[in-house]
N, C-alpha and C positions, 0 to 999 in steps of 0.2 A: 479469348475474344471470339464471339460467335460471328457468323456470316452477316447477320443483319446489322450488328454493331460496326462491323468492318465497312459495310456499305454506307452507314451514316458518316463514318470518318472520311471516306472518299468523297461523298457529296459535300461535306462541310469543307474539306480541303479545296474543292473547286470554287466554292463561294468565297473563301478566304483569299485564294490566289488572285481572284478577279477583282477584289474590292479592298483588301487591307493595305494600309501603309504601316510604317514603323510605329506610329502612334496607336493604331488599333491593336497591334501585338502587345504594346506596353499596357494598354487598358485591360485586355483579357488576362494578362499576367497578374495584374492587381486583383481583378475580380475573382480569379480562380485560385490565387495563392501559388501560381506556378511560374512566377517571374524568373526563378532560377533556371527552370528548364528552357525557357525562351532565350534568356541572356546567355545561357551556357552552351547553346548550340553555335558552333564556330562559323557556320555558313548561312544560317537562316536570314538574318537581316542584311548581311552583305549581298547575298544573291538577290534579295528583294530590291535593294538599292540599285544594283547594276543590271537588273533585268536578266540575270543568268538563267540558262535553261534548267538548272538543277533546283530552282526555287520551289517548284511544285513538290519535288521529292523531299526537299528539306522541310517543307510545311507539313507533309504527312508524317515524317519522322517525329517532329515535335508534337503533333497532335496525338500520335500513338503513345509517346512518352507521358504526355499529360493524362491520357486515358488510363495508362498503367498505374500512375500515381493516384489518380482520383477519377474514376469513371463518371461521377456526377458532374465533374467540371465540364464535360463535353456538352451536357444539357445547358449549362450556363453560357457556353460559347455559342451554341445554336440560338439561344434566346437573344444573345447580344447581336448576332448577325441579322436576325429577323427585325430587331428594333432599329438598328442603324441603317440597314439597307432594305427597307420594306418594298415589296413588289418589284424588286430590281433583279434583272437577269443580266448576264454579262457575256461579252464576246470571248470565245475560245477559238483560236485559229485552228483550222483543219490541217491535217497532214497533206502536203502537196501531192498531187497525183503522180504516180510513177510514169504514166504515159504522157508524153509531151506532144503538143500539136503546134503546127506553124500555120499562120493565116495572114492574109494581107487584106485589111479592111478597105472597102471601096468608098466609104463615106468620109473617112479621115485620112490625113497624111500622117504617116508614122514619123515622129520627131527623131532627129539625129542625136539628141542628147541621151545620156544614160540615166538610170534611176539614181536619185539623190538620197542617200541613206538617212539624212536628217530632215527630209521634207515631208510634211504632213499637209494634206489638202482637205478642206472642209467643203462638203457638198450639202447645201442647206437652203432653206427659203431665205430670200432677201427681205428687207423691210426693217423698220425701226423696232418692231416687236422682237426681232431675233438678234438685235445688237448685243444684248447682255449674253446671249448664248455664244455668239461669235467671240466675245471678249473672254468668256470662260474657256473656250477651246484654245484660243491663243495663249492664255495664261498657263494652261496645262502643258502646252507645247514648250513654253519658256521654262517651265518647271523641270522639264526633262531634256533640256538642251536641244530642242528641235525648233524648226521654222514652220510656220503655218501660212499657207497661201490659199486664197479663194480666187475664183475666176475674175472678180472685180478688182483684184490686186494687180492684174497684168493686162496688157493689151498688145499682144504680139501678132495676132492673126486677124484676117479680115472678117472672120465669123467667130461668134462667141463659142460655138460648140467645138471648134478646133482648139481654142484656148483651153476649154474644159478637158478635152481629150489629152492635150499636152500635159496639163497639170496631173491628171490621173496617171498618165504614163510615167512621169518623172517621180511621182510621190512613192515613198515606201509604205506609208499608211494613209488610208482614206477614211475620214470620219463622215458618216452620212446621217442626216437628221430627217427622220420620216414624219416629224410633226406636221399635221395639216394635210398629209397625203399629197405632197407636192409631186406632180408628175415628172418634173425635171430631175428631182432627186432619185426617183425610181429608175429612170433611164440611166443616170450616172452610176447608180449602184450596180446595174447590170454590166456596164463597161468595166468597172473596178473588179468585179468578180471574174469576168472573162480574162482580164489581164493578170489575174492571180495576185491581186493586192491584199494586204492585211486590211480588212474592212471592219471598222468599229461602228456599229449602228447605235444611234441614240434616238429617243423620242419622248415627248411629253405624255403620250398615250400609246399603250401597246395595241390599241384598236387601229391606229394609223399605219401599223406595219402591214405590208402587203401579204396576202395569204400565201403566195408562192415562197416566201422566205420567212414565214413565221417560225420555222424550225431553228433559225439562227437566233441566238440570244441577244437581247437589246438592253442597253443601259437607259433606264427610265429616269427622267428628271422632272422637277417641278419648276415652273417659270416664276420663281421668286428669289429673293436674295439668298436665302438658305439653300435653295435648290441649285443656284448657280455656284455656290461654294462647294456643294456636294458633287456637282458635275465636274468642276475643275479637279477636285481630288480624285474622283473615280476615273476620269480620263487619264490623269497622270499615272495612276496605278496601272492602267491597262497599257499605256504607252511604254512603261518600263518593262512590261512583259514581252514586248516586241522588240527584240534587239536589232539595232541598225545593221 
């Protein structure tokens, strides 16, 4: 296996880890005639289901085995990924910084509650047009045994921004929707990044993503029925990667 082919496998692994569910693995097994390799790996689908840290390594082992059996199959898988997940990039969490900082915000009161491992909060535009998006996010959370809350689900403080800060502080994962370049979402994303949260960006258009964070990958979705189904599936796959 040459260097370029190895890089192709690593890049393909990244796309698969970020997008695939068990059904996708089954489909590429059928398309490539390599179902026995996929089913024969003892940890691949189990680590996918439980969001285990070794899933990415297992995926690369399986891809390498498929390539060894039939190098042409890798091109089939690449084409499959491009067709099923067009123009879609994905979130990959960064390694936490080894240097820690302590700060006391002057604008917010720091809540006394702890981080809730099963809590996901959605920071997104409000309005009827985004109701299906919110429903898809909630469904993805339900699919992965998580709870989803937005600021309009609670009323605990006298100011909305304090409720927003409390939600971000308590959440293990923060989903942010950049669609429409909503300034509140931009502000809330900055809070989430500063607090070291797992941030999953989504958007209907990559042009709506702020320049300062365009280096972060974004889950692109279409505002239609099929798009909502794909968003639900894609978010569920990503949430499984982020172990509580």
